[in-house]
N, C-alpha and C positions, 0 to 999 in steps of 0.2 A: 662628503664633507663640504665640497665646493657649493653644492646646492643648499646645504644647511646655512652656510655663511651668508650666501646671497639672500636667502629667504629672511634671515634675521635682519639684514640691512634694509631690505625692502619694507619689513615690518616697522623698523624704526622710522624710515622715511614716511610711511603711511601715518604713523602716530604723530609725527611732526606736522604733517599736512593737516590732519584733523585738528590738532591743537591750534594751528594758525587760523583755520577757518572759524573756529569757535571763539578765538580771542580777538581777531581783527575787528576794528571799528566799522560796523556796517549800519546803514540805514535801510529799512525795509518799507517799500511803497506798495500799498494794496491798490491794484488796478481793477476796478469793478467791472468794466466792460470787456476787458480782454481776459479776465479770469486768472490773473497771475500776480505774482509779487516780483517787483524789480528790486535787486540787491545792489546797493550803492556802497562802494568802498569810500568812506568819508575821508580817508587819508589823501586821496587824489581826486575824489568826486567823479568817479566813473562807474557806470553800471557794469558789474562783473558777472552777474547771473540773473536768470529769470526762472522763477519757480511756479509751475502750474498749481493753482489752488482753487478747486471747485469752480463754480460758474460766476459768482459775484462776490469776491472777497471785499470786506469793508473794514470793520473794527479789528484791531490787533492788540495783543498784550504778549509779554514774554515771561517765561519762567524765571525764577530768581537766578539760576545759573546761566541763563541766556541761551540754553541749548534748544528750547522749544518755543515756537510761536503758537499762540492761540488766535485763530482767525475766524471771524464770523462769515458764514456763507449763506446768503439770504435764500436762494432757490432751494438749497438742500435743507433749510431749517436746521443747520448744524454748526458746530464749532469744529473747524479743521485743525488738527495738530500737525505742525510742520517741524521736522527735524532740520535745524539750520546747518548742521555739519554735513549731513547727507544731501541737504537741499531738496527734500521731497516730503510729501504728506505721509505721516506715519500712523494716523488714526483719526477718529472723529467722535464727537459727543453730540447726540441728538438734542435739539432744543425746540422751543416754541416757534411759531411762524414769524418770519421776518426779523431775525436777530440783527442788531446794529453794533453799537459801541461795546467794546470789551475792555475791562479794566481789572488789574490784579491788586489784591490787598497788599499793604506794605510788608506783611510777614510772609507773603507768597502762598498762603494756605487756601485762599478763595479767589475765584473770578466772579465779577459782576457783569452780567450781559443784559443790555436793554433789549426787550422783546416787544416790537412795535404792535403786532396785531392782537396780542392778548393783554396789552397794557400792564406789563409786569417786568420785574427784574429777576432773572434766574441767577442763583449763586451756585457755582460749581466748586466742589472739593478737588483741588489740584492733585492730591495724593491718590484718590480713587478714580478721578475722572468722571464722577457721578454728581448729579444734582443734589446739593445739600438741602436747599429750600428755595422758595420763590416768594416774592412780595408783590402784591398788586399795587399799582400806582394810582394816584389821584388824577394826574395828567394823562392825556391820551397820546398815543404814539411816542413812547419814550425812545430817545436816540442815544443819550449818553448817561452812564451810571458810574460816577467817579468816587473812589474812596477818598476820605479825608486823610491827612497825613498820619494821624494816629490810628487809622483804621476803624474808628468808632462809628463814623457816619458814611453813608453813600448819598451824594447829591445826584438827583435824577432830573434831566431836562426832557420835556415832552413837547414835540412839535406842535400839537394841536391844543396848546394851553398857554396860560400866562403865569405859571407857577413852577417852582422847583420843589420837587418832593424831597423830604429828608428822611432817609431810612436809618433807624437805629439797628445796626448789624446784630448786636447781641440779642435784642428783643425781637428781631425779625419782623419789623413792621414800620410803616410810615408813621412818624410821630408828629410831624408838622409840615406845612407847606409855606413857601416863601413867595410872595407876590412879586412878579417881575414883568417884563414887557412881553409883547406877542412873539411867539415862536422861539422859545429859548432853545439854544443848541449847545455850543461848546462850553465846557466848564474847566477851570483850573484852580488849584489851591496854591497859595504862596508856600515857600519852603518851611516857614515857621508854623504853618497850619492855622494861622489866625484869620486869614481872609480867603474867600473864594471869589472868582470873577466869572460871570456868565454872559455870553453873547446872546442877544435877542435879535433874531434875523429880521423880523418884520417891524420891529421898533427902531432898528438901526442904532442900538444902544448896547453898552456893556454895564452890567450891574455889579457893584462891589458889595460883598456880603460879609458881615462879621460872623464868624463861625460859632463863637461862644454863645451868641444870642439868636443866631439864624435870622438876622435882621439886615435889610439893605441899608448901607451907609453912604452910598454914592451912586449916581447914575451918570454915565459918561457917554456923550455923543460919539458915535462911531461912523463908519462908512455905510454904504448901501448894502443891505443883506449881510450884516456881520454874522459870522458863524463859528469859526475856529478860535480856540484860545490855547495859548501855551505861555508859561511863565519862566523867566530866566532863573537859573539856579541861585543867583545872588538875591533874588526877591525884589529887585529894584524896578524891573520892567515886565509889563504884560504885553504880549503880542496878540492882536486880533486880526483875523483875515476877513476881508469884505468881498463877498462873492460877486456882486454886481459891479463893483468898482474895479475889481482886479487889483486890489491894494492890500497891504498889511500896515497896520498902525501900531506904533509903540506908545504905550501908556506908562507914565511915571507913577509908581505906586505911592510915592510920598505925597504927591499932589492930586493923583487921580485925573491927570490931564494928558491929552495926546501931545507927544513931543515930536513925532515924525511920522510921515506917511510915505510908504515906499511902493512904487509900482512893480507889480509882478506879472503873472500870466492871467488867463481867463478862468474865473471861478476858483480862486484859491480856497482851500478847505482846512483839513486838520493837520497841523504843523508839528515839528519836533525840533529840539535844540541839541546840538552835538554835546557830548559829555564834558568837553572842555569849556563850554559856554561861549564859543567864538562864532558859531555859525547857526543860522536858522534855516531849516529845510521846509519849503512851502510847496505842497502839491497843487498843481493847477489843472482842475478837472477837464476843462474844455481846451486846454493847450497841449495836454498830454506831456507835461513837463514838470520838473521840480525846480523851483527857483531857490538859489542859495543867497542868503543875505548875510553880509559881514556885520556882526553885531556891534563891533567897536565903532564903525563909521555909519552904521544903519544905511548901507547902500547895497543894492543888488550886485552880486559878484558874477553870477552866471546862471544859465538854465541847462538842465540835464533832461534829455529825452528819455521818457519811460514808457510804460504801457498805456492802454486806452482807458481814459477817464480815471486818473488817480484820485483816490478818496482820502487817504491819510498816510502819514509817515510815522514810523516807530523806530526809535534808536534805543535799544535795550541798555 
């Protein structure tokens, strides 16, 4: 009887711990050189765990319930599935050669993964874990393939091009291309879905695009080697990371002008914003840190040491 009572209590404690792990606010940082993911508790901004994930983790997305991370692993040509409660790899999906950015559709049913070497985007059915279809891109070496807010379109940036491919998800094909600057990289959509912003690394510019017409409506000067894009949940500010400058710029969406430049670490890349909209997390690939920017003041608050060569941050 004593054993049964103790066993039941331990079971309750275990369930409580699992619930805490899955519910707590965490930022996940893919460290491509050390082959792992740093887990940051964003309540106190400390690294609380490190998860080994393949050999070169880069792009990440999360399931709708937040319990699974989908992580691209370039050397394995695979998508690694990470159980965030157990904090370990739980499976994988084979992909084409050199997968990069991973993005989930708004309804959670599909993943879009940019595959560099075969110039395509692979769409994975999250229910079955199998490839639903793939679409060849016009641009070469696609890096990011981002769903529009309504899930109708996927915008694809390709490093060796000067265009953004627009995929009609229902039609399963590229329906148009948008002329932008050299080496387009990070893409973000405003919360209302009306605009997209694209960083072009060799042009040192950010392009604002009207989604309804797939037309460029503004070209914004950025820093040197602009690459990562993230947009505040209120839709008022676009953040762009500048790899060579070691800075992040804040762009006002009303005027499409830069309002602040913030110094961070070396080679900042793919950023994320906390769910409450108060903090921006910036991975610095050559500093092996994540800089935390206070969004209200637009000042850097601190740096967190993570793994080797952080590529991106995801906050489900």
